SEBASE-919442 format. One record per residue (C-alpha): y, x, z. Coordinates in steps of 0.02 Angstrom, whole numbers, padded with zeros to 5 digits, always signed. Each point is the difference from the previous one (the first is absolute). Example, Ala and Ser with C-alpha at 12.3 -4.5 7.8 and 13.67 -1.06 7.14 Angstrom:
BEGIN
-00225+00615+00390/+00172+00069-00033/
//
This chain:
BEGIN
-00631-01457-00926/+00031+00186+00019/+00106+00050+00150/+00094+00165-00014/+00069+00114+00136/+00113+00152-00017/+00028+00102+00159/+00027+00175+00065/-00161+00008+00101/-00160-00100-00017/-00122+00016+00146/-00173-00075-00027/-00080-00050+00165/+00087-00066+00156/-00108+00078+00135/+00069+00137+00114/+00015+00129-00141/+00098-00115-00115/+00101-00096+00128/+00067+00154+00090/+00043+00080-00167/+00088-00156-00063/+00100-00017+00161/+00055+00182+00002/+00060-00010-00180/+00077-00174+00007/+00098+00052+00155/+00085+00129-00110/+00045-00126-00133/-00144+00029-00121/-00040-00158-00100/-00183-00022+00048/-00140-00118-00050/-00147-00010+00122/-00151-00072-00091/-00144-00071+00104/-00163-00072-00065/-00020-00113+00151/+00111-00134+00075/+00152+00008+00110/-00043-00068+00173/+00111-00078+00131/+00003+00098+00163/+00025-00164+00094/-00175-00052-00057/-00083+00150+00085/-00059-00094+00157/-00091-00131-00105/-00082+00137-00104/-00054+00088+00158/-00080-00160+00070/-00100-00021-00162/-00063+00178+00019/-00048-00016+00184/-00068-00178+00008/-00076-00029-00172/-00048+00177-00048/+00094-00023-00164/+00110+00128-00081/+00177-00019+00061/+00065+00050-00171/-00012-00079-00172/-00151+00057-00102/-00016+00001-00188/-00179+00049-00044/+00029-00009-00187/+00147+00119+00010/-00074+00115+00133/-00173+00023-00077/-00078+00173+00013/-00172+00078-00013/-00087+00128+00109/-00110+00134-00077/-00027+00094+00164/-00173+00025+00074/+00053-00109+00148/+00096-00162+00021/+00189-00003+00004/+00117-00149+00001/+00175+00043-00060/+00076-00170+00036/-00048-00024+00183/+00153+00095+00060/+00106+00004-00158/+00153-00113-00003/+00092-00026-00164/+00168-00073+00051/+00176+00060+00038/-00035+00117+00146/-00171+00054-00062/-00137+00045+00121/+00125+00031+00141/-00008-00189+00017/-00176+00026+00070/-00015+00165+00094/-00003+00073+00175/+00158+00104-00023/-00070+00174+00038/+00120+00133-00066/-00057+00178+00037/+00060+00146-00105/-00114+00110-00102/-00035+00168+00084/+00078+00158-00072/-00173+00059-00053/-00027-00159-00103/+00128+00064-00125/-00094+00164-00030/-00185-00035+00017/-00044+00111-00148/+00093+00150+00072/-00055-00026+00180/-00176-00070-00018/-00051+00023-00182/-00007-00190-00022/+00085-00113-00127/+00171+00045-00070/+00161+00049+00088/+00143-00123-00012/+00144+00059-00110/+00113-00020+00153/-00023+00050+00180/+00020-00090+00166/+00170+00080+00033/+00069-00075-00160/-00061-00175+00044/+00042+00007+00186/+00181-00063-00015/-00066-00149-00099/-00131-00033+00135/+00146-00014+00122/+00092-00120-00115/-00158-00103-00029/-00030-00017+00187/+00177-00062+00022/-00008-00120-00147/-00166-00075+00058/+00036+00005+00186/-00139+00109+00072/-00046+00010+00184/-00085+00161+00055/+00004+00165+00093/-00033+00178-00054/-00182+00045+00035/-00085+00166+00036/-00074+00015-00175/+00139-00083-00099/+00099+00098-00131/+00175+00055+00045/+00142-00123-00019/+00188+00020-00015/+00044-00163+00089/-00083-00113+00130/-00080-00166-00041/+00123-00146-00010/-00089-00088+00144/-00107+00052+00148/-00189-00026-00011/-00094-00155+00054/-00087+00013+00169/-00186+00032+00011/-00117-00146-00021/-00113-00038+00149/-00151+00086-00078/+00098+00158-00039/-00026+00064+00177/-00187+00015-00035/+00032+00101-00158/+00128+00112+00084/-00127+00045+00135/-00137+00030-00129/+00114+00106-00107/+00054+00103+00151/-00183+00034+00040/-00020+00069-00177/+00162+00100+00008/+00075-00110-00136/+00185-00043-00001/+00040-00175-00063/+00155-00050-00096/+00099-00162-00001/-00025-00100-00158/+00167-00024-00091/+00022-00177-00064/+00132-00090-00104/+00029-00132+00134/+00149-00032+00112/-00045+00047+00177/+00098-00082+00140/+00162-00024-00094/+00075-00070-00158/+00012+00123-00144/+00089-00025-00166/+00010-00187+00031/-00185-00019+00036/-00058-00067+00171/-00106+00098+00124/-00190-00009-00007/-00075-00131+00115/-00170+00090+00003/-00089-00165-00029/-00131+00091-00106/+00032-00101-00156/-00006+00156-00109/-00025+00025-00144/+00116-00148-00030/+00161+00003+00099/+00074-00175+00014/+00155+00059+00092/+00053+00142-00113/-00011+00142+00127/-00118+00094-00115/+00073+00077-00157/-00044-00072-00169/+00074+00056-00165/+00071-00170-00046/+00134+00046+00127/+00065+00136-00117/-00029-00104-00157/+00111-00140+00066/+00126+00125+00067/+00013+00075-00175/+00026-00174-00070/+00139-00036+00126/+00093+00154-00062/+00041-00096-00159/-00071+00141-00107/-00185-00046-00002/-00092-00145-00078/-00178-00041+00056/-00113-00064-00137/-00157-00071+00085/-00155-00070-00084/+00017+00121-00145/-00132+00129-00046/+00043+00159-00096/-00128+00021-00138/+00057+00141-00115/+00124+00144+00000/+00064+00041-00173/+00075+00172-00035/+00109+00056-00144/-00031+00160-00099/+00099+00103+00126/-00107-00053+00148/+00128-00121+00070/-00054-00174+00056/+00061-00119-00134/-00058-00160+00081/-00112-00068+00139/-00105-00148-00057/-00039-00123+00139/-00065-00177+00017/+00030-00140+00123/-00155-00086+00067/+00024-00142-00126/+00003+00126-00142/+00189+00005-00027/+00038+00174-00069/+00133+00115+00070/+00073+00156-00079/+00086+00119+00119/+00112+00143-00055/+00061+00125+00127/+00073+00174+00010/-00138+00045+00124/-00168-00085+00032/-00104+00029+00157/-00180-00056+00020/-00032-00041+00184/-00146-00118-00025/-00133+00082+00113/-00125+00137-00037/-00110-00121-00098/+00128-00097-00100/+00114+00148-00038/-00146+00095-00076/-00058-00155-00091/+00172-00030-00078/+00009+00180-00063/-00174-00017-00074/+00040-00168-00081/+00159+00076-00072/-00081+00164-00054/+00144+00091+00083/-00010+00166+00091/-00148+00115+00023/-00139-00122-00045/-00138+00117+00059/+00077+00015+00174/+00067-00177+00023/-00116-00094+00117/-00093+00154+00062/-00011+00063+00180/-00006-00175+00075/-00007+00021+00189/-00024-00109+00154/-00006+00028+00187/-00179-00033+00051/-00035-00061+00176/-00146+00005+00120/+00001-00098+00163/-00089+00016+00166/-00009-00122+00144/-00071-00007+00174/+00004-00101+00161/+00102+00052+00150/-00036-00048+00180/+00186-00031+00021/+00077-00160-00065/+00174+00006-00072/+00106-00122-00096/-00010+00038-00184/+00142-00036-00119/+00134+00041+00127/+00087+00087-00144/-00108-00052-00147/+00002+00159-00104/-00049+00182+00027/+00123+00093+00111/-00093+00167+00006/-00071+00120-00128/-00081+00172+00004/+00011+00146-00120/-00120+00123+00083/-00123-00012-00147/+00134-00005-00135/-00009+00184-00042/-00116+00089+00121/-00169+00078-00031/-00073-00006-00175/+00161-00069-00077/-00030+00099-00161/-00162-00096-00026/+00065-00174+00040/+00154-00110+00001/+00112-00051+00144/-00059-00116+00140/+00114-00107+00110/-00053-00110+00146/+00073-00170+00043/-00024-00112+00151/+00013-00184-00047/+00002-00135+00133/-00154-00109-00032/-00016-00180+00051/-00106-00075-00138/-00141-00104+00076/-00096+00011-00163/-00007+00189+00015/-00076-00018+00173/-00124-00133-00057/-00051+00104-00148/-00087+00117+00122/-00120-00139+00051/-00031-00109-00152/-00140-00098+00084/+00114-00094+00119/+00045-00183-00029/+00091-00142+00086/+00035+00015+00186/-00083+00170+00012/+00116+00064-00136/+00154-00072+00086/-00052+00071+00168/-00030+00173-00072/+00166-00005-00091/+00090-00040+00163/-00091+00141+00088/+00044+00127-00133/+00181-00053-00027/+00116+00140+00053/-00142+00128+00012/-00022+00046-00183/+00086+00160-00055/+00026+00061-00178/+00056+00162-00078/+00005+00049-00183/+00037+00146-00113/+00098+00002-00161/-00053+00141-00114/+00072+00083-00153/-00072-00036-00171/+00017+00163-00095/+00069-00013-00178/-00138-00014-00130/+00035-00022-00187/-00151-00115-00016/+00071-00119+00131/+00116-00102-00108/+00078-00159-00068/-00042-00043-00181/+00016-00155-00109/-00147-00120-00011/-00008-00064-00179/-00126-00134+00048/+00110-00086+00130/+00177-00064-00028/+00135-00069+00112/+00095-00162-00029/+00108+00085-00133/-00149+00064-00098/+00024+00181+00054/-00148+00109+00055/-00027-00006+00188/+00005+00157+00106/-00169+00075+00037/-00013+00100+00161/-00128+00137+00022/+00002+00092+00166/-00101+00161+00003/-00037+00093+00161/-00058+00180-00011/-00098+00107+00122/+00159+00052+00091/+00048-00183+00023/-00167-00037+00081/+00025+00153+00112/+00169-00072+00048/-00082-00165+00048/-00130+00091+00103/+00136+00100+00088/+00081-00167+00041/-00162-00068+00072/-00019+00156+00107/+00176-00023+00068/-00038-00182+00039/-00162+00045+00088/+00088+00128+00110/+00138-00122+00047/-00121-00140+00041/-00105+00117+00108/+00155+00059+00093/+00050-00182+00031/-00173-00033+00077/-00024-00164-00092/-00162-00095-00010/-00088-00073-00152/+00093+00118-00117/-00009-00039-00186/+00066+00120-00133/+00011-00068-00175/-00110+00070-00137/+00106-00086-00132/+00179+00041-00045/+00134-00119-00061/+00170+00015-00083/+00166+00001+00089/+00092-00087-00144/+00099+00159-00034/-00016+00031-00186/+00078+00163-00059/-00002+00124-00142/-00028-00056-00182/+00169+00067-00063/+00026+00156+00103/+00152+00112-00002/-00024+00173-00073/+00104+00145-00062/-00106+00018-00156/-00027-00148-00116/-00185+00034-00022/-00029-00016+00188/+00081-00168+00031/+00100-00149-00061/+00175+00025+00073/+00109+00151+00034/+00070+00048+00172/+00144-00122-00027/-00127-00140-00033/+00046-00011-00185/-00151-00033-00111/-00041+00158-00097/+00054-00013-00181/+00127-00139+00029/+00188+00003+00027/+00035-00148+00113/-00165-00068+00067/-00035+00035+00184/-00133-00044+00127/+00011-00049+00183/-00132-00033+00131/-00167+00071+00054/-00057+00023-00180/+00099+00163+00006/-00099+00077+00144/-00096+00158-00050/-00094-00014+00166/-00003-00136+00131/-00035+00083+00167/-00070-00118+00131/+00159-00092+00051/+00068-00167-00058/+00099+00024-00161/+00144-00124+00019/+00129+00114+00081/-00032+00134-00131/+00017-00132-00136/+00169-00048+00074/+00058+00181+00016/-00045+00037-00181/+00094-00154-00059/+00157+00051+00094/-00015+00174-00075/-00019-00076-00173/+00152-00110+00031/+00108+00154+00031/-00062+00076-00163/+00028-00158-00101/+00175-00027+00069/+00045+00171-00070/-00080-00043-00167/+00084-00170-00012/+00170+00072+00047/-00005+00099-00162/+00048-00090-00162/-00148-00061-00105/-00062+00123-00131/-00063-00050-00172/
//
């Protein structure tokens, strides 16, 4: 039986982009429907989910392979679903909580470096929304030597250094490199916005106590306002426009096939870089040549070595330091940005992987000897926008609803490989300065689960999918939210920028919705 909905605002996707937007609008009395393909999960069940993840190696979150099917046409392997969570809260249910801001130069890479495309807005315009996003999410941090300017301090002070950070601070000082504190969306030593303080038990990326921010917090807050309904287990499948370019109806289906028709004064797609592009392509809405193009990731390379000093890893359980000395620097016009991170390793398998011939008691003895001596550092590098790196529809593979699956094709150009090599050089210098033994620097790179681009903002319709207000070019009331909008991705985690853009969009939509509907 068809289920109908008639609201002011329909937001598709209940991750950080959609949940923050829904909360900001519902708090002002906007009748909002928050549509989520995945389930609604009980926060009280988080400890049990975390135990499954740690003890059984299972996903802590519900999986639906038939719904989440995708194909990969890249020249290397890539698994979309390892870190993707489709549920109310999105992938912030399974993350480390790192929330740095983009640098000022990230908004004007074409002007400053001759790379990519400038954003249609600048850092100064987004900065007040960065402040609001940090307050909404509860970010702990401190202004660093290479951080962009800010108009207000972080809501909470930074976490203390982990035990191994002393080694990296000494190595960085020997290189003349200034390190920065890693900002994180976790409560430090105090309660914030009703969430408890972090216990630093190193259970990230799943926080059983709720000290780490996840977007279901804002989804449920929106619901409690009395002006937002959450519709879980419902997948948007088509956007239908009328002749004037206004969304006439959103066609969606529950997992059992029950159809839904949603009518709204404004519709926002906040379904991730992959699914937002896919929905536009399925609907044949917007600039079809640009939708799906410029798919970007943050590629990582890791290095490890053995220290003579033993420390106690996982004192904190997540990176507390970062370095930006290679972010711009020498040769920046020929490569992307490079950022260095200092995770706190404790994985015995990583240590044993260095000596695969060991078995039994010899393996156990070596593991005990190495525990607390292994050090790890990694770089996250920018993937420059490339029109051939894209999301398309795969006509040969369908999801559970019979719709073509998304096909991902990552393409790395010469400048991307130069960026990776610049990252390896930075790793080599840091490991040498730390005077570690048995140093290994990865030849392979891997994804950081930060998908961006595909529906980028642009001033001119032929250059992108959405305008500077995030409205899809050629439509009257269809908007986008999330990392799909990014013209470039820099080398920093995207979640805080996603949140800031959603709060900016909320201000715009509140003005639009305050006006009476027009024909």
